[in-house]
C-alpha positions in Angstrom: -93.8 2.6 65.7 -95.6 -0.7 66.2 -94.8 -3.9 64.3 -98.4 -3.8 62.9 -97.9 -0.4 61.5 -94.5 -1.3 60.0 -96.1 -4.3 58.3 -98.9 -2.1 57.0 -96.3 0.3 55.5 -94.6 -2.6 53.8 -97.9 -4.0 52.5 -99.0 -0.6 51.2 -95.6 0.1 49.5 -95.5 -3.3 47.8 -99.1 -2.9 46.6 -98.4 0.6 45.2 -95.2 -0.8 43.5 -97.4 -3.3 41.6 -99.3 -0.4 40.2 -96.3 1.7 39.3 -94.1 -0.9 37.7 -96.3 -1.4 34.5 -95.8 2.3 33.8 -92.2 1.6 33.1 -92.2 0.6 29.5 -89.4 -2.0 29.7 -89.8 -5.5 28.3 -88.4 -7.4 31.3 -90.9 -9.7 32.9 -90.6 -7.9 36.3 -92.4 -4.9 34.7 -94.7 -6.7 32.3 -96.1 -9.4 34.7 -97.8 -6.8 36.8 -100.0 -5.9 33.8 -102.0 -9.0 34.5 -103.6 -8.9 38.0 -105.5 -5.6 37.8 -108.5 -6.7 39.8 -106.3 -8.5 42.4 -104.3 -5.3 42.8 -107.5 -3.3 43.3 -108.6 -5.6 46.1 -105.2 -5.6 47.8 -105.0 -1.8 47.7 -108.6 -1.5 48.9 -107.7 -3.7 51.9 -104.7 -1.7 52.7 -106.6 1.6 52.6 -109.4 0.1 54.7 -106.9 -1.0 57.4 -105.4 2.5 57.5 -108.7 4.2 57.9 -110.2 1.7 60.4 -107.2 1.1 62.6 -105.3 4.4 62.4 -107.8 7.1 61.4 -107.4 9.1 64.6 -103.6 9.0 64.6 -102.6 9.5 61.0 -99.3 11.3 60.6 -98.5 13.3 57.4 -96.7 10.4 55.9 -99.6 8.2 56.7 -102.0 10.6 55.0 -99.8 10.7 51.9 -99.8 6.8 51.8 -103.6 6.7 52.1 -103.9 9.3 49.4 -101.7 7.3 47.1 -103.7 4.2 47.8 -107.0 5.9 47.0 -105.5 7.4 43.7 -104.3 3.9 42.7 -107.8 2.5 43.4 -109.4 5.1 41.2 -106.8 4.5 38.4 -107.3 0.7 38.6 -111.1 1.1 38.6 -110.7 3.3 35.4 -108.8 0.4 33.8 -111.2 -2.3 34.9 -114.5 -0.5 34.2 -114.4 -1.0 30.4 -114.3 -4.8 31.0 -117.5 -4.8 32.9 -121.2 -4.5 31.9 -120.9 -0.8 32.9 -118.4 -0.2 30.1 -119.3 0.8 26.5 -119.5 -2.2 24.1 -116.9 -2.1 21.4 -118.7 -4.7 19.4 -122.5 -4.5 19.3 -124.9 -7.4 20.0 -126.4 -9.3 17.1 -129.9 -8.2 16.3 -130.4 -10.1 13.0 -131.1 -13.6 14.4 -129.0 -15.0 11.6 -127.2 -18.3 12.1 -123.8 -17.3 13.7 -120.4 -18.6 12.9 -119.2 -20.3 16.2 -115.7 -20.5 17.5 -114.0 -22.4 20.4 -110.4 -21.6 21.5 -108.6 -23.7 24.1 -105.1 -23.9 25.4 -105.1 -27.6 26.2 -101.9 -27.5 28.5 -99.6 -29.9 26.7 -99.2 -32.3 29.7 -102.9 -32.6 30.2 -104.1 -35.9 28.8 -107.8 -35.7 29.5 -108.6 -35.9 25.8 -112.1 -37.3 26.4 -113.2 -34.1 28.2 -112.2 -31.9 25.2 -114.0 -34.3 22.8 -117.1 -34.1 25.0 -117.0 -30.3 25.0 -116.6 -30.2 21.2 -119.5 -32.5 20.7 -121.6 -30.3 23.1 -120.6 -26.9 21.6 -120.3 -28.1 18.0 -118.2 -25.1 16.9 -117.7 -24.2 13.2 -114.1 -23.3 14.1 -111.9 -25.0 16.7 -108.5 -23.7 17.6 -106.2 -25.6 20.0 -102.8 -24.6 21.3 -100.1 -26.4 23.2 -100.9 -29.5 21.2 -98.2 -32.1 20.6 -98.4 -35.4 18.6 -100.2 -37.3 21.4 -102.9 -34.6 21.3 -103.1 -34.7 17.5 -103.5 -38.5 17.5 -106.0 -38.6 20.4 -108.5 -36.3 18.8 -108.2 -37.7 15.3 -111.9 -38.6 15.3 -112.6 -34.9 14.9 -111.5 -35.3 11.2 -114.9 -36.9 10.6 -116.7 -33.7 11.6 -114.0 -31.1 10.5 -112.9 -31.8 7.0 -110.5 -28.9 7.0 -107.5 -28.9 9.3 -104.2 -27.1 9.8 -101.9 -29.3 12.0 -98.7 -28.1 13.6 -98.1 -30.5 16.5 -95.0 -29.6 18.5 -93.5 -30.8 21.8 -92.3 -27.4 22.9 -95.8 -26.2 24.2 -96.3 -24.1 21.0 -98.0 -26.6 18.8 -101.4 -25.7 17.4 -104.3 -27.5 15.7 -107.0 -25.7 13.6 -110.2 -27.4 12.6 -113.0 -25.9 10.3 -116.3 -27.2 9.2 -116.4 -24.4 6.7 -114.5 -24.5 3.4 -111.0 -23.2 3.7 -109.8 -21.4 0.6 -106.4 -20.4 1.8 -104.1 -21.4 4.6 -100.6 -20.5 5.9 -98.3 -21.6 8.6 -95.9 -18.8 9.6 -93.0 -18.3 12.0 -93.2 -14.6 12.3 -90.6 -13.8 15.0 -89.1 -17.1 16.3 -88.5 -20.2 14.2 -90.0 -22.4 16.9 -93.2 -20.4 17.4 -95.9 -20.9 14.7 -98.9 -18.9 13.8 -101.6 -19.7 11.2 -103.8 -17.9 8.7 -106.9 -19.5 7.3 -109.5 -18.0 5.0 -112.9 -19.6 5.5 -116.1 -19.2 3.5 -119.2 -18.3 5.5 -122.5 -17.0 4.0 -120.7 -16.6 0.6 -118.1 -14.3 2.2 -114.5 -14.9 3.1 -113.4 -14.5 6.7 -109.7 -14.3 7.4 -108.7 -16.0 10.7 -105.3 -15.4 12.4 -104.4 -17.9 15.1 -101.4 -17.3 17.4 -99.8 -18.2 20.7 -96.7 -16.1 21.4 -94.4 -16.7 24.4 -95.3 -15.2 27.8 -92.9 -12.8 29.7 -92.1 -15.2 32.5 -88.6 -16.5 33.6 -89.2 -20.1 32.6 -90.3 -19.2 29.1 -88.9 -15.8 28.0 -87.6 -13.2 30.4 -88.8 -10.4 28.1 -92.0 -9.5 26.3 -90.1 -8.3 23.2 -90.9 -11.3 20.9 -94.5 -11.6 22.2 -95.2 -7.9 21.5 -93.6 -8.0 18.1 -95.7 -11.1 17.0 -98.9 -9.6 18.2 -98.2 -6.3 16.5 -97.1 -8.0 13.2 -100.4 -9.8 13.1 -102.1 -6.5 13.8 -100.5 -5.0 10.8 -101.5 -8.0 8.7 -105.1 -7.7 9.8 -105.2 -4.0 9.0 -103.8 -4.7 5.5 -106.5 -7.4 4.8 -109.4 -5.0 5.4 -112.1 -7.6 5.0 -113.9 -9.6 7.7 -111.2 -10.7 10.1 -110.8 -12.6 13.4 -107.6 -12.8 15.5 -107.8 -15.5 18.1 -105.7 -17.6 20.4 -103.7 -17.5 23.7 -101.9 -14.2 23.3 -100.2 -14.5 26.8 -101.3 -10.9 27.3 -104.3 -9.4 29.1 -107.0 -7.4 27.4 -106.1 -4.1 29.2 -102.3 -4.1 28.6 -100.7 -1.3 26.6 -99.5 -3.8 24.1 -103.1 -5.1 23.5 -104.2 -1.5 23.2 -101.5 -0.8 20.7 -102.6 -3.9 18.8 -106.2 -2.6 18.6 -105.0 0.7 17.3 -102.7 -1.0 14.8 -105.2 -3.6 13.5 -108.4 -1.6 13.6 -109.9 -4.6 15.3 -112.2 -4.5 18.3 -112.4 -6.4 21.6 -115.8 -8.1 22.2 -114.9 -8.3 26.0 -115.3 -4.5 26.4 -118.7 -3.7 27.8 -119.4 -7.4 28.6 -116.9 -8.7 31.2 -113.4 -9.8 31.8 -114.0 -13.5 30.7 -111.0 -14.7 32.6 -109.5 -17.9 31.0 -106.4 -18.4 33.2 -105.7 -19.8 35.8 -108.3 -22.5 36.0 -106.7 -24.0 39.1 -106.5 -20.8 41.3 -109.6 -18.6 41.4 -107.7 -15.8 43.1 -105.2 -15.6 40.2 -107.4 -15.3 37.1 -107.2 -12.9 34.1 -108.0 -12.9 30.4 -105.2 -14.5 28.3 -107.3 -16.2 25.5 -108.8 -13.8 23.1 -111.0 -13.0 20.1 -110.5 -9.7 18.3 -112.8 -9.0 15.4 -113.2 -6.5 12.6 -116.2 -4.1 12.5 -118.0 -6.5 10.2 -119.1 -8.7 13.2 -121.8 -8.6 15.9 -121.7 -10.8 19.0 -124.5 -13.4 19.4 -122.9 -15.1 22.5 -119.6 -15.3 24.3 -118.8 -17.7 27.2 -115.9 -19.1 29.3 -116.6 -22.8 29.3 -116.1 -25.2 32.2 -112.6 -26.4 33.1 -111.6 -29.6 31.3 -108.1 -30.5 32.8 -106.0 -27.6 31.6 -104.8 -24.5 33.4 -106.8 -22.5 30.9 -110.6 -22.5 30.5 -111.9 -22.9 26.9 -113.6 -19.8 25.6 -116.3 -19.7 22.9 -117.9 -17.0 20.8 -120.7 -16.8 18.3 -120.5 -14.0 15.7 -122.7 -12.8 12.8 -121.7 -10.8 9.8 -123.1 -7.4 9.1 -122.0 -4.2 7.5 -118.7 -2.7 8.6 -119.1 -0.5 11.6 -116.0 1.5 12.5 -117.5 3.5 15.4 -115.9 1.4 18.1 -112.4 1.3 16.6 -109.4 2.9 18.4 -107.5 5.5 16.4 -103.8 5.2 15.8 -101.6 8.3 16.3 -98.2 9.0 14.8 -96.6 8.2 18.2 -98.5 4.9 18.3 -97.1 4.0 14.8 -93.6 4.9 15.9 -93.8 2.8 19.0 -95.3 -0.1 17.1 -92.4 -0.1 14.6 -89.8 0.2 17.3 -91.3 -2.8 19.2 -91.6 -4.9 16.0 -88.0 -4.1 15.1 -86.8 -5.0 18.6 -88.6 -8.3 18.4 -87.3 -9.2 15.0 -83.7 -8.5 16.2 -84.4 -10.1 19.6 -83.2 -7.0 21.3 -85.2 -6.3 24.5 -86.2 -2.7 25.1 
């Protein structure tokens, strides 16, 4: 066997392993991190399959044919996962057809060590969102953008130096606000009720820890926080938006379980991936910053904004209120409810699964 063929076997096996590992429902980062790069895995596997078929098509052994078959099956599976997050997929949230003035949002993970405050202020002046939600904000960030208080009379401020601070700004009246520490006493989340067109919209803002070695080796606490917020959103029943850097991708099984739990919908589906991370490396990008909305909303616009110094891109959305449409919602099964409660219990006890 030639060295080239040995290397191709290794490349093929490693590529296949990245597809198989997320099927193992364990919370350790080694399994969860491979949820993220679905498009990248598709490209690598396509390259591996192409090399097999171009370079060895006339001399394929049985084991070679099995390897190629596994690569093709993996490509089909990944395409099935990716397709809903393209324009070819079915929209979960319909486009706005009313022409009403939308409520506008801007979400941005500033990257705590990024000190390019002026670029954020310039973007806020340009976009002029009704709601601005910033995460990874410490005291220097809170002080540097203090001028926004002139435009945004309502503010929830939780500046922290542990990369989990958050700042919430609203032009709209805020009738209720909370700062919660749902799973970990150093990781805040917020709830704000804002008034728009004489209706109350409940906004949940969160930023749980990612499953990476330098932060948290397990996804346990992240999953529990996301699912707890999902339960809270479901209980609220009125117009509701969940937003923030969830440190999870739109196609993961945790996000799918969140959609089933909350009854909310993902405006990405049927429109695109809207990758917000990593702003520095175009080959390693996936959607980490999210908006999830109740069936009361329609999408007027959604956009990943230009890079402004962080490792995340800002992401904006414009939404209008309408009658509640449940047609796009995912249904929760008894097994989904059981899994949800098990994951929440594990997170609250800090016992990785």
